[in-house]
C-alpha positions as CSV (number, residue, x, y, z in Angstrom):
1,V,-0.1,0.0,0.0
2,S,1.7,3.4,-0.6
3,L,1.0,5.7,2.1
4,K,1.3,9.3,1.7
5,V,1.9,11.4,4.5
6,K,2.3,15.4,3.7
7,D,3.0,14.5,0.1
8,R,5.9,12.1,1.1
9,P,4.9,8.6,-0.3
10,M,6.4,5.5,1.6
11,V,6.0,1.8,0.7
12,V,4.9,-0.4,3.4
13,K,5.9,-4.1,3.6
14,S,6.3,-6.7,6.3
15,D,8.1,-9.7,6.7
16,K,8.1,-9.8,10.6
17,P,7.4,-13.5,11.8
18,D,4.0,-14.2,14.0
19,P,4.6,-13.2,17.7
20,T,2.7,-14.7,20.7
21,A,-0.8,-12.9,21.1
22,P,-1.3,-11.5,24.4
23,P,-3.7,-13.6,27.0
24,D,-7.2,-13.0,27.3
25,P,-8.3,-10.4,30.0
26,P,-9.7,-11.8,33.0
27,E,-13.2,-12.4,33.4
28,K,-15.4,-9.8,35.4
29,P,-18.3,-11.1,37.5
30,V,-21.8,-9.2,36.9
31,P,-22.4,-6.8,39.6
32,N,-25.4,-7.8,42.2
33,G,-26.7,-4.5,42.3
34,G,-27.2,-4.7,46.1
35,I,-29.2,-7.8,45.3
36,E,-28.1,-9.9,48.3
37,E,-30.4,-7.9,50.6
38,P,-33.6,-6.6,49.8
39,D,-34.5,-2.9,50.2
40,D,-36.5,-2.2,53.1
41,Q,-36.9,1.4,54.6
42,V,-35.5,4.2,52.5
43,S,-34.8,7.6,53.0
44,T,-34.2,10.1,50.0
45,E,-32.8,12.9,52.4
46,G,-29.2,13.7,52.5
47,G,-26.6,14.3,50.1
48,S,-23.8,12.4,48.5
49,P,-20.6,12.1,50.4
50,V,-17.5,14.2,49.0
51,K,-16.2,12.3,46.4
52,T,-12.3,12.9,46.1
53,E,-10.2,15.1,48.0
54,A,-8.6,17.9,46.1
55,D,-5.3,16.8,44.5
56,Q,-2.1,18.4,46.2
57,R,0.2,17.8,43.2
58,T,1.4,20.5,41.0
59,A,-0.5,20.4,37.7
60,N,1.2,20.9,34.5
61,D,-1.0,20.9,31.5
62,A,-0.3,21.9,28.0
63,P,-1.6,25.2,26.5
64,L,-5.4,25.6,26.3
65,G,-7.1,26.1,22.8
66,D,-8.7,30.0,22.5
67,V,-11.4,29.0,20.2
68,S,-14.8,27.9,21.5
69,F,-17.3,26.1,19.2
70,D,-21.2,25.7,19.6
71,D,-22.7,22.2,19.2
72,E,-24.3,22.3,15.5
73,E,-27.2,20.4,17.1
74,E,-28.6,19.8,20.7
75,A,-27.0,17.0,22.6
76,G,-28.7,13.9,21.7
77,E,-31.5,12.4,24.2
78,A,-30.7,10.0,26.5
79,E,-31.1,6.0,25.6
80,P,-34.5,5.1,25.2
81,A,-35.8,3.0,27.8
82,Q,-36.0,-0.7,27.4
83,P,-39.6,-1.7,27.1
84,E,-41.4,-3.2,30.1
85,P,-42.5,-6.6,30.0
86,Q,-46.0,-6.5,28.8
87,V,-48.6,-7.7,31.5
88,D,-51.8,-8.3,30.3
89,A,-55.0,-9.8,31.9
90,P,-55.0,-14.0,31.8
91,K,-56.8,-15.1,28.7
92,E,-58.3,-18.4,27.6
93,T,-55.0,-19.4,25.8
94,P,-55.2,-21.8,23.1
95,P,-53.7,-25.2,23.6
96,E,-50.3,-25.3,22.3
97,P,-49.0,-28.8,21.0
98,A,-45.3,-29.1,20.9
99,A,-43.5,-28.8,17.6
100,P,-42.8,-32.1,16.0
101,A,-39.0,-33.3,16.1
102,T,-37.3,-36.1,14.6
103,P,-35.3,-38.3,16.8
104,G,-31.5,-37.7,16.6
105,E,-32.0,-34.5,14.7
106,I,-31.1,-31.4,17.0
107,A,-32.0,-27.9,15.6
108,V,-32.5,-24.4,17.3
109,G,-35.8,-24.3,19.5
110,C,-36.0,-27.9,19.8
111,Q,-36.3,-29.8,23.3
112,V,-33.6,-32.2,24.4
113,E,-32.8,-34.2,27.3
114,I,-29.2,-34.2,28.7
115,Q,-27.5,-37.7,29.0
116,G,-23.9,-39.1,29.6
117,L,-22.7,-36.0,31.0
118,K,-19.5,-36.7,32.7
119,S,-18.4,-33.1,33.7
120,K,-21.8,-32.4,35.3
121,P,-23.4,-35.8,35.9
122,E,-26.4,-33.7,38.1
123,L,-27.5,-32.7,34.9
124,N,-27.9,-35.8,33.1
125,G,-32.0,-36.5,32.9
126,K,-32.6,-32.7,32.7
127,R,-34.5,-31.1,29.9
128,A,-33.5,-28.1,27.9
129,T,-33.9,-25.9,24.7
130,A,-31.4,-26.0,22.2
131,M,-30.3,-22.2,21.5
132,S,-27.4,-22.3,19.5
133,K,-24.5,-24.2,17.8
134,D,-20.9,-23.4,17.9
135,E,-19.9,-24.8,14.7
136,S,-16.2,-24.4,15.4
137,A,-16.1,-26.6,18.6
138,G,-18.8,-28.8,17.7
139,R,-21.2,-28.0,20.6
140,W,-24.6,-27.0,21.6
141,E,-25.7,-24.2,24.0
142,V,-29.0,-25.6,25.5
143,K,-31.3,-23.5,28.3
144,L,-32.3,-25.7,31.2
145,D,-35.9,-25.9,31.7
146,G,-36.8,-24.0,34.8
147,P,-37.2,-20.2,36.0
148,A,-33.3,-19.2,35.6
149,D,-31.4,-18.5,32.3
150,E,-29.1,-21.2,33.0
151,R,-27.1,-22.6,29.9
152,V,-24.6,-25.2,29.3
153,R,-22.5,-26.3,26.4
154,C,-22.9,-30.1,25.4
155,K,-21.6,-32.2,22.8
156,P,-24.2,-33.5,20.2
157,E,-23.9,-37.0,21.8
158,N,-24.9,-35.9,25.3
159,L,-28.2,-34.5,23.8
160,Q,-31.4,-36.8,22.9
161,V,-33.9,-34.9,21.2
162,V,-37.3,-35.1,23.0
163,V,-40.0,-36.0,20.7
164,A,-43.6,-34.3,21.6
165,K,-46.3,-37.0,21.7
166,T,-49.4,-36.2,19.3
167,S,-52.1,-38.2,17.9
168,P,-54.5,-37.5,15.0
169,K,-57.5,-36.9,17.4
170,K,-55.4,-34.5,19.5
171,A,-54.5,-32.5,16.1
172,Q,-58.2,-32.5,15.0
173,G,-58.7,-31.1,18.4
174,D,-56.3,-28.3,18.1
175,A,-57.9,-27.2,14.6
176,N,-61.2,-27.1,16.1
177,F,-60.0,-24.9,18.6
178,K,-58.3,-22.4,16.6
179,E,-61.7,-22.2,14.3
180,G,-63.6,-21.8,17.3
181,R,-65.5,-25.2,16.9
182,L,-65.2,-25.6,20.8
183,E,-67.9,-28.7,20.9
184,Q,-66.1,-30.5,18.1
185,A,-62.7,-29.6,20.0
186,I,-63.8,-30.8,23.2
187,S,-64.9,-34.3,21.7
188,C,-61.9,-34.7,19.9
189,Y,-59.7,-34.0,22.9
190,R,-61.7,-36.6,25.1
191,E,-61.2,-39.3,21.9
192,A,-57.5,-38.4,22.2
193,L,-57.1,-39.3,26.0
194,E,-57.4,-43.0,24.8
195,D,-54.3,-42.4,22.8
196,A,-52.7,-41.2,26.1
197,K,-52.8,-44.0,28.2
198,G,-49.8,-44.8,30.2
199,D,-48.1,-41.3,29.3
200,A,-48.8,-39.1,31.9
201,E,-47.6,-36.2,30.2
202,F,-49.4,-36.4,27.1
203,A,-52.3,-37.0,29.1
204,A,-51.7,-33.4,31.3
205,T,-51.5,-31.9,27.8
206,I,-54.7,-32.9,26.7
207,H,-56.8,-32.0,29.9
208,S,-55.1,-28.8,30.0
209,N,-56.3,-28.6,26.4
210,L,-59.8,-29.4,27.4
211,A,-59.5,-26.9,30.2
212,A,-58.7,-24.1,27.7
213,A,-61.8,-25.3,25.5
214,Y,-64.3,-25.2,28.5
215,A,-63.1,-22.3,29.7
216,K,-63.4,-20.2,26.3
217,K,-67.0,-21.7,26.2
218,G,-67.7,-20.3,29.4
219,D,-68.1,-23.6,31.6
220,H,-65.7,-22.9,34.1
221,D,-66.8,-25.6,36.3
222,K,-65.6,-28.2,34.0
223,A,-62.8,-26.3,33.3
224,L,-62.0,-26.3,36.6
225,A,-62.2,-30.1,36.8
226,A,-59.8,-30.7,33.7
227,A,-57.2,-28.2,35.1
228,E,-57.4,-29.9,38.3
229,E,-56.6,-33.6,36.5
230,A,-53.8,-32.1,34.4
231,I,-52.2,-30.9,37.7
232,R,-52.7,-34.5,39.2
233,L,-50.9,-36.1,36.4
234,R,-48.0,-33.0,36.3
235,P,-48.0,-31.5,39.7
236,D,-45.3,-29.0,38.5
237,W,-46.5,-27.7,35.5
238,A,-47.1,-24.1,35.4
239,K,-49.6,-24.0,32.6
240,A,-52.1,-26.4,34.6
241,H,-51.9,-24.4,37.5
242,S,-52.6,-21.4,35.1
243,R,-55.7,-23.1,33.9
244,K,-57.0,-23.7,37.4
245,G,-56.5,-20.2,38.5
246,L,-58.3,-18.6,35.3
247,S,-61.3,-21.1,36.1
248,L,-61.4,-20.2,40.1
249,L,-61.4,-16.5,39.1
250,S,-63.9,-16.4,36.7
251,L,-66.1,-18.5,39.4
252,G,-65.3,-15.7,41.9
253,R,-62.9,-18.1,44.5
254,F,-60.6,-15.4,44.5
255,A,-58.4,-16.7,47.5
256,D,-58.2,-19.9,45.8
257,A,-57.6,-18.4,42.7
258,Q,-54.5,-16.5,44.0
259,A,-52.9,-19.5,45.6
260,S,-53.2,-21.4,41.9
261,Y,-51.4,-18.5,40.2
262,I,-48.8,-18.6,43.3
263,Q,-47.9,-22.0,42.4
264,A,-48.0,-21.2,38.7
265,V,-45.5,-18.5,39.3
266,K,-43.6,-20.4,41.4
267,N,-43.2,-23.0,38.6
268,D,-42.5,-20.3,35.8
269,P,-42.2,-17.0,37.1
270,V,-41.3,-15.5,33.5
271,T,-44.7,-15.6,31.7
272,D,-46.5,-12.7,31.7
273,G,-49.9,-14.2,31.9
274,Y,-49.1,-16.1,35.3
275,L,-48.0,-12.5,36.8
276,A,-51.0,-11.0,35.5
277,G,-53.4,-13.4,36.6
278,L,-51.6,-13.2,40.1
279,S,-52.1,-9.5,39.9
280,Q,-55.5,-9.7,39.1
281,A,-56.6,-12.4,41.5
282,T,-55.0,-10.2,44.2
283,E,-56.9,-7.2,43.2
284,K,-60.1,-9.1,43.3
285,L,-59.4,-10.6,46.8
286,L,-58.6,-6.8,48.0
287,Q,-61.7,-5.1,46.4
288,G,-63.3,-2.7,48.8
289,K,-60.3,-2.8,51.2
290,S,-59.2,0.5,52.9
291,S,-55.9,2.1,52.0
292,S,-54.5,1.1,55.3
293,D,-55.5,-2.5,54.9
294,R,-54.1,-3.0,51.7
295,Q,-50.6,-1.5,52.8
296,S,-50.7,-3.7,55.8
297,E,-51.5,-6.4,53.5
298,A,-48.5,-5.4,50.9
299,E,-46.4,-5.4,53.8
300,L,-46.7,-8.9,54.6
301,K,-46.3,-10.1,51.4
302,K,-43.0,-8.0,50.9
303,S,-41.8,-9.5,54.5
304,K,-42.8,-13.0,52.8
305,G,-40.7,-11.9,49.7
306,N,-37.7,-10.8,51.5
307,E,-37.5,-14.0,53.3
308,A,-37.8,-16.3,50.3
309,L,-35.4,-13.8,48.4
310,K,-32.8,-14.4,51.1
311,A,-33.5,-18.2,51.4
312,G,-33.1,-18.1,47.5
313,Q,-36.7,-19.2,46.9
314,L,-36.5,-16.8,43.9
315,P,-39.8,-17.5,42.1
316,L,-41.7,-17.6,45.5
317,A,-40.2,-14.2,46.2
318,I,-41.3,-13.1,42.8
319,A,-45.0,-14.0,43.6
320,C,-45.1,-12.4,46.9
321,Y,-43.7,-8.8,45.6
322,T,-46.3,-9.2,42.8
323,M,-49.2,-9.6,45.2
324,A,-47.5,-6.7,47.3
325,I,-47.3,-4.4,44.0
326,S,-50.9,-5.4,43.3
327,A,-52.2,-4.7,46.9
328,I,-51.3,-0.9,46.8
329,K,-51.0,-0.2,43.1
330,P,-54.6,1.5,43.1
331,F,-53.3,4.3,45.6
332,A,-49.6,4.4,44.8
333,E,-49.8,7.1,42.0
334,S,-51.9,9.7,44.2
335,A,-50.0,9.5,47.6
336,Q,-46.1,10.3,47.6
337,N,-45.4,7.9,50.7
338,L,-47.0,5.0,48.9
339,K,-45.0,5.8,45.4
340,Q,-41.8,5.2,47.6
341,T,-43.2,2.2,49.0
342,A,-44.0,0.9,45.8
343,A,-40.9,1.8,44.4
344,V,-39.0,-0.6,47.0
345,Y,-41.2,-3.4,46.0
346,S,-40.4,-3.4,42.1
347,S,-36.7,-2.7,43.3
348,N,-37.0,-6.3,45.3
349,R,-38.7,-7.6,42.5
350,S,-36.0,-6.5,40.3
351,A,-33.5,-8.1,42.4
352,A,-35.3,-11.3,42.3
353,F,-35.7,-11.4,38.6
354,A,-31.7,-10.3,38.4
355,K,-30.8,-13.5,40.5
356,L,-32.5,-15.5,38.1
357,R,-30.9,-13.9,35.3
358,Q,-34.1,-12.6,33.6
359,W,-32.8,-9.3,32.6
360,H,-35.6,-8.0,30.7
361,Y,-37.8,-8.4,33.5
362,S,-35.2,-7.1,35.9
363,L,-34.9,-4.1,33.9
364,G,-38.6,-3.5,33.5
365,D,-39.0,-3.3,37.2
366,A,-35.9,-1.5,37.7
367,Q,-37.3,1.4,35.3
368,E,-40.9,1.3,37.1
369,S,-39.2,1.7,40.4
370,A,-37.1,4.7,39.0
371,R,-40.3,6.1,37.7
372,L,-42.0,6.1,41.0
373,S,-38.8,7.4,43.0
374,P,-37.0,9.2,40.6
375,Q,-34.3,10.5,43.1
376,W,-34.0,7.0,44.8
377,Y,-30.0,5.8,43.9
378,K,-31.0,1.9,44.3
379,S,-33.3,2.2,41.5
380,Q,-30.6,3.4,39.0
381,L,-28.5,0.8,40.4
382,R,-30.9,-2.0,39.6
383,I,-31.1,-0.6,36.1
384,A,-27.3,-0.6,35.5
385,T,-27.4,-4.1,36.7
386,A,-29.9,-5.2,34.2
387,Y,-28.0,-3.2,31.6
388,L,-25.0,-5.1,32.2
389,G,-26.6,-8.6,32.6
390,Q,-27.7,-7.9,28.9
391,G,-24.1,-6.8,27.9
392,H,-24.8,-3.3,27.5
393,A,-21.6,-2.6,29.4
394,E,-21.7,1.5,28.2
395,H,-25.3,2.1,29.2
396,A,-24.7,0.3,32.6
397,Y,-21.6,2.3,33.4
398,K,-23.4,5.9,32.4
399,T,-26.4,4.5,34.6
400,Y,-23.9,3.9,37.5
401,L,-22.6,7.4,37.1
402,F,-25.9,8.9,37.3
403,A,-26.7,7.0,40.3
404,S,-23.7,8.4,41.8
405,D,-25.0,12.0,41.8
406,L,-28.2,11.0,43.9
407,P,-28.6,11.3,47.2
408,Q,-26.7,8.6,49.4
409,G,-25.9,7.1,45.9
410,Y,-21.9,7.7,45.6
411,A,-20.0,5.1,47.5
412,E,-22.2,2.1,46.5
413,A,-22.6,3.2,42.8
414,M,-19.0,3.6,42.2
415,K,-18.3,0.5,43.6
416,E,-20.6,-1.3,41.5
417,C,-19.6,0.7,38.6
418,Q,-16.0,-1.0,38.4
419,H,-17.5,-4.0,37.1
420,A,-19.1,-2.1,33.8
421,L,-16.0,0.0,33.6
422,W,-13.8,-3.3,33.0
423,Q,-16.2,-4.7,30.6
424,I,-16.5,-2.2,28.2
425,P,-12.5,-2.7,26.7
426,R,-13.7,-6.4,26.1
427,L,-16.1,-5.1,23.3
428,E,-18.8,-7.6,23.6
429,S,-21.5,-5.3,24.0
430,P,-24.2,-4.9,21.2
431,L,-22.9,-1.2,20.6
432,A,-19.2,-2.5,20.5
433,K,-20.5,-5.6,17.9
434,Q,-22.3,-3.0,15.7
435,R,-19.0,-1.0,15.2
436,L,-17.2,-4.0,14.4
437,T,-19.2,-5.1,11.6
438,R,-17.2,-2.1,9.6
439,F,-14.2,-4.0,10.1
440,D,-13.9,-5.8,6.8
441,Q,-16.7,-3.7,4.6
442,D,-13.9,-2.9,2.2
443,K,-11.8,-6.4,2.6
444,N,-12.2,-7.0,-1.2
445,R,-10.9,-3.5,-2.5
446,P,-8.0,-4.2,-4.5
447,K,-4.6,-2.7,-3.0
448,G,-3.5,0.6,-4.3
449,W,-7.3,1.8,-5.0
450,C,-7.2,4.7,-2.5
451,R,-4.4,6.7,-0.7
452,I,-4.0,7.0,3.0
453,F,-3.0,10.4,4.8
454,A,-2.0,11.1,8.3
455,I,-1.8,13.9,10.6
456,S,-1.6,14.5,14.3
457,D,-2.0,17.3,17.0
458,V,-4.3,19.3,14.6
459,H,-5.7,21.3,17.9
460,I,-8.5,22.6,15.9
461,D,-9.4,25.2,18.5
462,H,-5.8,26.9,18.9
463,G,-6.2,29.9,16.8
464,G,-8.7,30.9,13.8
465,A,-5.8,29.6,11.2
466,V,-5.9,26.1,12.0
467,L,-9.8,26.1,11.5
468,K,-9.5,28.2,8.3
469,W,-6.7,25.7,7.1
470,A,-9.0,22.4,7.9
471,E,-11.8,23.9,6.0
472,G,-9.6,24.9,3.2
473,I,-8.9,21.4,2.3
474,N,-9.9,20.4,-1.4
475,D,-13.5,19.1,-1.1
476,K,-13.1,16.7,-4.0
477,E,-9.5,15.6,-4.2
478,F,-9.5,13.1,-1.4
479,K,-13.0,11.9,-1.7
480,N,-11.7,8.4,-2.2
481,D,-9.0,8.5,0.1
482,I,-8.5,7.6,3.8
483,L,-7.1,9.9,6.7
484,I,-5.8,8.9,10.1
485,V,-6.0,11.5,13.0
486,A,-3.5,10.6,15.6
487,G,-5.2,12.5,18.6
488,D,-5.2,16.1,19.8
489,L,-7.9,17.4,17.7
490,G,-9.0,19.6,20.2
491,D,-9.8,20.5,23.9
492,T,-13.5,20.0,23.9
493,F,-16.2,17.4,22.8
494,N,-17.4,20.2,20.4
495,A,-14.1,20.9,19.1
496,I,-13.4,17.4,18.4
497,K,-17.0,17.0,16.6
498,R,-16.1,20.2,14.4
499,G,-12.8,18.7,13.1
500,L,-13.8,15.4,12.7
501,M,-17.3,16.4,10.6
502,I,-14.8,18.8,8.3
503,F,-12.3,15.8,7.8
504,K,-15.1,13.5,7.0
505,K,-16.4,16.1,4.5
506,K,-13.1,15.9,2.8
507,F,-12.1,12.2,3.1
508,R,-14.1,8.7,2.5
509,R,-12.8,7.2,5.8
510,V,-11.7,9.1,8.9
511,F,-9.8,6.9,11.4
512,Y,-9.1,8.5,15.1
513,V,-8.1,8.1,18.2
514,P,-8.3,10.5,21.1
515,G,-4.9,12.4,22.7
516,N,-4.6,14.0,26.0
517,H,-6.3,17.2,24.9
518,D,-9.2,15.2,23.7
519,M,-10.0,13.4,26.9
520,W,-9.8,16.5,29.0
521,I,-12.8,18.0,30.7
522,R,-12.1,21.6,30.9
523,P,-13.7,23.8,33.3
524,N,-16.2,26.6,32.3
525,T,-16.7,24.9,28.8
526,D,-19.5,22.8,27.5
527,D,-18.0,19.5,28.8
528,S,-18.4,20.6,32.4
529,T,-21.3,22.9,32.2
530,K,-23.7,21.6,29.7
531,R,-22.7,18.0,28.8
532,K,-21.3,17.6,32.2
533,F,-19.0,14.6,31.5
534,K,-18.4,12.7,35.1
535,D,-15.3,11.5,34.1
536,S,-13.2,10.8,31.1
537,I,-14.5,7.6,30.3
538,D,-17.7,9.1,30.0
539,K,-16.7,11.6,27.4
540,L,-15.3,8.7,25.3
541,L,-18.3,6.8,25.3
542,V,-19.9,10.0,24.0
543,M,-17.2,10.6,21.3
544,L,-17.6,7.1,20.2
545,E,-21.3,7.7,19.7
546,M,-20.8,10.9,18.0
547,C,-18.6,9.2,15.5
548,D,-21.3,6.5,14.9
549,K,-23.4,9.4,13.7
550,I,-21.2,11.6,11.8
551,G,-19.2,8.2,10.2
552,A,-15.6,8.7,11.8
553,E,-13.9,5.6,13.1
554,M,-12.1,4.7,16.4
555,M,-11.9,0.9,15.6
556,P,-9.8,-0.9,13.2
557,A,-10.7,-2.0,9.7
558,E,-9.2,-4.2,6.5
559,V,-9.7,-1.0,4.2
560,M,-8.3,-2.9,1.2
561,A,-7.3,-6.5,0.8
562,D,-4.8,-7.4,3.2
563,V,-4.5,-4.0,4.3
564,Y,-5.1,-2.8,7.7
565,V,-5.5,0.5,9.6
566,V,-5.3,-0.1,13.3
567,P,-6.3,2.8,16.1
568,L,-4.6,1.9,19.1
569,L,-6.0,3.7,22.2
570,S,-3.4,4.9,24.6
571,W,-2.2,6.7,27.5
572,W,0.9,7.6,29.2
573,S,2.5,5.8,31.9
574,C,5.3,6.9,34.0
575,T,7.1,3.9,33.3
576,F,7.9,5.0,29.9
577,C,10.8,6.9,31.9
578,E,13.0,4.1,32.2
579,G,15.5,5.8,34.6
580,D,13.0,6.7,37.0
581,P,9.6,4.8,36.6
582,R,7.8,5.9,39.4
583,P,5.0,8.7,39.9
584,D,6.3,12.2,41.0
585,D,4.7,15.2,42.6
586,V,3.8,16.6,39.2
587,R,0.0,15.9,37.8
588,Y,0.1,16.0,34.3
589,D,-3.3,16.5,32.4
590,S,-5.0,17.8,35.4
591,F,-8.3,18.3,33.4
592,C,-8.4,14.4,33.0
593,K,-10.6,12.4,35.4
594,W,-9.6,8.8,35.1
595,P,-12.1,6.3,37.3
596,M,-9.4,3.7,37.5
597,G,-6.7,6.2,38.2
598,E,-4.5,7.7,35.9
599,E,-1.5,5.2,36.4
600,G,-4.3,2.6,35.4
601,A,-5.7,4.5,32.2
602,H,-2.7,3.0,30.0
603,K,-3.6,-0.4,31.0
604,Y,-7.6,0.1,30.1
605,F,-6.6,1.2,26.9
606,L,-4.1,-1.6,26.4
607,M,-7.1,-4.3,27.1
608,W,-8.9,-2.5,24.8
609,N,-6.4,-3.0,21.9
610,D,-6.0,-6.7,22.9
611,Y,-9.3,-7.7,21.4
612,F,-8.0,-6.3,17.6
613,V,-4.4,-7.3,18.0
614,Q,-6.0,-11.0,18.7
615,R,-8.4,-10.8,16.0
616,I,-6.2,-9.4,13.3
617,Q,-3.5,-11.9,14.3
618,K,-5.9,-14.8,14.0
619,Q,-6.6,-13.6,10.4
620,Q,-3.2,-13.4,9.4
621,A,-2.6,-16.8,10.7
622,A,-5.5,-18.2,8.7
623,R,-4.6,-16.4,5.5
624,G,-0.8,-17.5,6.2
625,R,0.1,-13.6,5.4
626,K,0.8,-10.7,7.5
627,G,-0.6,-8.3,4.9
628,D,0.3,-4.5,5.2
629,V,-0.9,-3.1,8.7
630,I,-0.5,0.7,9.8
631,T,-0.8,1.0,13.4
632,F,-1.4,4.4,15.1
633,S,-1.7,6.3,18.4
634,H,-1.3,9.7,20.0
635,F,1.5,8.5,22.6
636,L,4.9,7.5,21.8
637,P,5.2,3.4,22.0
638,T,9.2,3.5,22.6
639,S,11.4,5.4,24.6
640,D,13.8,5.5,21.8
641,L,11.7,8.5,20.2
642,P,12.4,11.7,21.5
643,C,10.1,13.5,23.7
644,G,11.2,17.3,22.7
645,G,9.9,19.7,25.4
646,A,7.2,17.3,26.6
647,P,7.5,15.4,30.0
648,V,9.0,12.2,29.6
649,K,6.6,10.6,32.1
650,A,3.4,11.7,30.6
651,S,4.4,11.1,26.8
652,G,4.4,7.3,26.0
653,C,3.6,3.7,27.0
654,L,6.0,1.2,26.4
655,Q,3.4,-1.7,26.3
656,L,2.1,-0.4,22.7
657,E,5.3,-1.6,21.3
658,E,4.7,-5.0,21.8
659,Q,1.0,-4.7,20.4
660,I,2.6,-3.3,17.4
661,Q,5.0,-5.9,16.8
662,T,2.4,-8.5,17.5
663,I,0.4,-7.8,14.3
664,G,3.9,-6.9,12.4
665,A,3.1,-3.2,11.7
666,P,6.0,-2.2,9.5
667,L,4.7,1.5,10.1
668,H,3.3,3.2,13.1
669,I,1.9,6.8,13.2
670,F,2.0,8.8,16.5
671,G,1.7,12.5,17.8
672,H,1.9,14.3,21.0
673,T,5.4,15.6,20.9
674,H,5.1,18.1,18.0
675,M,8.2,16.5,16.4
676,N,7.9,15.7,12.9
677,I,10.3,13.0,12.7
678,S,10.4,9.6,11.0
679,Y,12.6,7.1,12.7
680,A,13.2,3.2,12.2
681,T,13.8,0.6,15.1
682,R,13.3,-3.3,15.3
683,G,11.6,-3.3,12.2
684,V,9.1,-0.7,12.6
685,R,9.3,2.8,11.2
686,Y,7.7,5.2,13.6
687,Q,6.3,8.5,12.0
688,Q,4.8,12.0,13.3
689,L,3.2,14.3,10.9
690,S,1.8,17.0,13.6
691,L,0.4,19.8,12.2
692,M,1.7,21.8,15.2
693,G,5.4,20.7,14.3
């Protein structure tokens, strides 16, 4: 690939051997969000404690930009809330015959039974649903039957497909039910019972279908009898208990209906109809009761829910909290004290769902709790925990930061947010995966079809002449080309956005890494007064979102066949000064706020880079060739490079060189020191093209 940097062409080739990939980062546990203990009494008074003491070290910051930019559009709205689980009134659900399966053929969605598993023999005999197959490993991921979202990976030979039994008469009954021919359906189901002799599970299914048909017909006495027979045959089947609950509810036997729905929820706490039925039975049972009587009943149910939660009886806890929520719901919207109480109940049910790893339901309850009590930090912790459970590490981190500003929330929120913080650089979230889709969009383009340009240290807010220069770049000459921007584009978010928008209008693809100026949160700017970035990671996440919107990129890509452009995020470490690798009394880049500490920031970004380094290395190994790799960072990767007037301890990160060597990059672009040099060492040419150089 021909690289043209400030009109100087350079041919990039590579003959470096494969080095060893860095190890995988350690697993980080999902935070509990305080779910070990249920919430009880809540106070929303008082403020957060003082977060940090003032740093007494002398600040040593680079010159500040003197040009300010207004954002061209208002700051984006907050992420839309995840929809709550829909809870409808119980209905006469139609019979659901199991999908037929062919013995021995496992397919996504089919039911299987685990057999002959030596690593976890306690799972043998248990049923599960096939979720996905890892073709490379030759294993199936299956979800065990039960309330928790518990999954295991098994070889095909350890899974036996469960073939759902059926009969012609049952099939006719199902068809008649769907067409509304209830008498014919009932007749067919009764005849199908002959085919079910000796098979309790099949017979229970038919009795359940009979209950559904009778209920739809309005004959709830016969529906109740059929449901009870289904329960006798399958005592732990949630649907049969739900059929019974619906009939009892229709017969006006509200206490018995509530008990039946409790059994349904205990066996399956994540079916909306069962939760809705329990809520409706509870409401009917308490009709005409005073507000104080309802509150007493709700507190009793909550206490039982707390006991069940502590004992690990999570479905029972969910049932108890559901009844508590239903008991005070009619009065919760009008009485402020009951709003807070209802928020506690929803928060506790969210915690129970979280322990079952049912994140969608946990999030719905947490958001309801936050709606009822917007200033209660615990609701936000529940939301963050659910986000993280769903894999939305970025959303979780921002939510933890929001919780830290609420009364009494700082200590717990900042402790829990560390889980989300270190999950982000693993790049496993839906947001990260979406960004990764651009990695190979140009992989089939031939080498040489475009040019690659590079620049660093633009500082677009350091004088009007810089902005004029950027806007003066020809609008047509580089429309097919790529631009690398190696950091220090501006001191503020608005300046960075303006610079990237200008470059994106001039170049087809723009790759960018932030420098130290870019990560600042300067006082008396929009970064601190309007956007109110809590820390530099918060700002980084918003910059990533901004890049998504305008089309700039902070992640690597194969920009032509076997040609890679690899941004390496970086931060300085005092160990870069090999003669004195210890922190000193000077605070560099004092406008930055690092949640992992300023000496931990470089480790964070190295972990971020590891994902790409390993991905590219595997691709190179599979193809049997290195290809042409251009890496770039803001900070210096080797102490062989001169720092000029920049402080040595705040100029580079030595571990970057290992990542560069791992993927065999013969050319690395860097910035920071404002020294335009080209220097080759250990098989890599290091090039700086600073606008300020």
